[in-house]
N, C-alpha and C positions, 0 to 999 in steps of 0.2 A: 504493500500499499504506499502510496506516495505521501510526501509531506503536505500535499494539497488538502488532505482530509482535515488536518489541524486547522488550516485557514478556513475551510468550509464551515467548521463548527463555530467559528467566531462571527460568521456573517449570517444575519437573519434575512430571508428572502420574503418580500411582501408583494401581495397581489392587490391591485387597486381596481375597484369597480365604483365609478362615481366618486362619492365622498367617503366611501367605506374602505378600510384597509384590513386585509385578512393576512395574518402571519402564516406562512407555509410551515407545516410541521417539520421538525428536524428529522433527518433520516436516522434509523437505528444504526448503531456501530457494533460490529461483531469482532470479538477478540478471541484468539486461540491461545490457551496456556498449555504448552507441552511440558508435563511434569515427569518426574522419575517414576511415577506410579500410574500414568495415564493422561489423557487429554481432557481438559475442561474448556468448554466453549461458552462465551459470555455474550449477552446482548445488552449494550449500554443505551440508556435512555437520555439522549442529548437534548430532548425537548424539555424534560422535567429537571434535569441537572446539567445544564450546559457548561458551567464553570468546572464542575467535577469531572465530567467526561473529557473535556478538553485537556485538563491536567493529566488524567490517567493516560490518554492517548499519547500525549507528548512523552511521558515516561516510557511507554511501550515503544514508540518510534525511536527513542534515544537508546534503546537497549538496556535500560536501567534494570529491568526485572530479570534479565537473562543471567542465570547462575545463582540467583538468590533462592532462599528457602521459605517454607512455611515454618516460622519460628515459634509460633504459639498455637497450641491445639487444646481445646477444652471440649470434651465430649458433651453432646447435648446442648451446645452453645454456638461455637463458631471455630473456624480455622483462620489464622492470620498470617499474612506474608507481605513481601514487598519492601523489606528494610534491611535484612541481614544476610550475610554470606554464610556458607556452611560452618565456618569457624567463628561465627557470631560477631563478625565485624560489621558495624553499622555504616552504611554508605551515606555520603553527602546527598542532599536533596536541594531542590529549588525552594523558593519562598513558599510559606503556607498559603492556603487558599481560603476564601470565605465559604462558610458552611451553607448548604442548601437543604438542611434537614427538615424544613417545613414544606417540602415539595409534594407532600401527600403520597410519597412512596414509602411503604412500610417495611420494616426489618423482619420479613417473613422468611421461612426456610427457603434456601436457594437463591436469595438475593445477595448482591455484593454491595458493601458499604465502605466508607472511608474510616480508618482508625485515626484516633487523635488523642491529645492529652485532655485535661480538664478545660482547656481553652477551646471553645467550639470552632474557632477559626485557626486551628493549628494543624490541620491535615496536610500532609505532603505526599508521600508515595505509598505509605502502608495502607493495606486494605484488609477486609475480612469477608468471608462468605458465611452467612448464617446457616447453621445446620439444624436449627429449630426456629419456631416463631418467637422472635425476640422484640415484640412490639413495645416493650418498655424502653427500648432504645430510640424509639421514634421521637422526632421533634414536634412540639406543639407551640402555638403562639406564647411567647414569654419564657419558653424552656427549650433551648436548642437540644437536638439529639445527634444521632449519627447518620450522616447523609447516605441514603440509598441511591445508587445511580445505575443499577442494572440487575440482571438476573442470569443464572446459569440456564442455558438451553440444552446443553449436552454435557454428559460427564458427571451428573450428580452422584453416580455410583463411585466415581473417583474421589469426590469430595467426602463421601461417607467413609471410604477406605482410609483417607487421611485422618478423619476425625477419630478413628479407632486405633490409631497407631500408639505405641507405647511412648510415654513422655517422661521427662525427668528435669533436673535442674542443671543449668550450665552457667556457672558463675552466679551473677545476681538475677539471672533470668529463669523463670519457672515455666512449666508446661511446654518445654522444648522437646520435639521428637528425638528419641534416642538415635534412630537412624534418620539422617537428614533427608527431607523430602524436597527435592530441588525443582525449581521452575527452570527447565532447560532453555526455554525460549518463550517469549510472548510476542505475538504478531497480530497486526490488524488484518482482518479478512476483507478483501476487496468485495464490494457489491457485485452481484451477478452481471450487471450491465458493464461494469468496469472490467471484470474478468473476460467477458466476451470481446470487449474492445482490445484488450491486451492480447487475446488469442488471435484476433484478426490481424493485429499489427505484426505479431510473430510470424503468422502465415505469409503475410505480404513480404516481410523481410526475407523469409526462406525462399519464396518464389523469385525474388530479385537476384538472389545469388545463384540460381540455377542456370 
């Protein structure tokens, strides 16, 4: 997927009819996480969480998640990753982003949300996938929560496998998988229309060399 996707997420397209303006819905963004125990596919909601999705996609396109681990696993709650290497070294990140936790997306089983500190506007690269309905994490007016920005569309069995892994303590960190579960790569999946265009361009290039 090209860098153009990041720019696309930052631009809202409007359709005008007379004096009325209608905002076109943002396209869903699909992400593939190839982990050491299987593939997890995500669908991100750029319409409900544009800041968060743009942030996550930038980290994916920068290769930030490649080689990192799921460093915190709590059965019946969630699995968390996106911040640490297998030897528990924390990577540098970009500046934190503003939370979007009142976007009416709920922390239900199978959703992906941003991890943060007690400061609601402190999320950077770390994320978690809910393995249970955790609606107590939802934001409400006057009480920020944890921003949900997508859901698992394939590989929930992989998420459940990760959630059942044996954990222990590594230094000051608890709930760390004893056997590292690595995100080998994170990639943006091109929309079908773009895949078709890329395939056509490849075919034309091949014919030109014949």
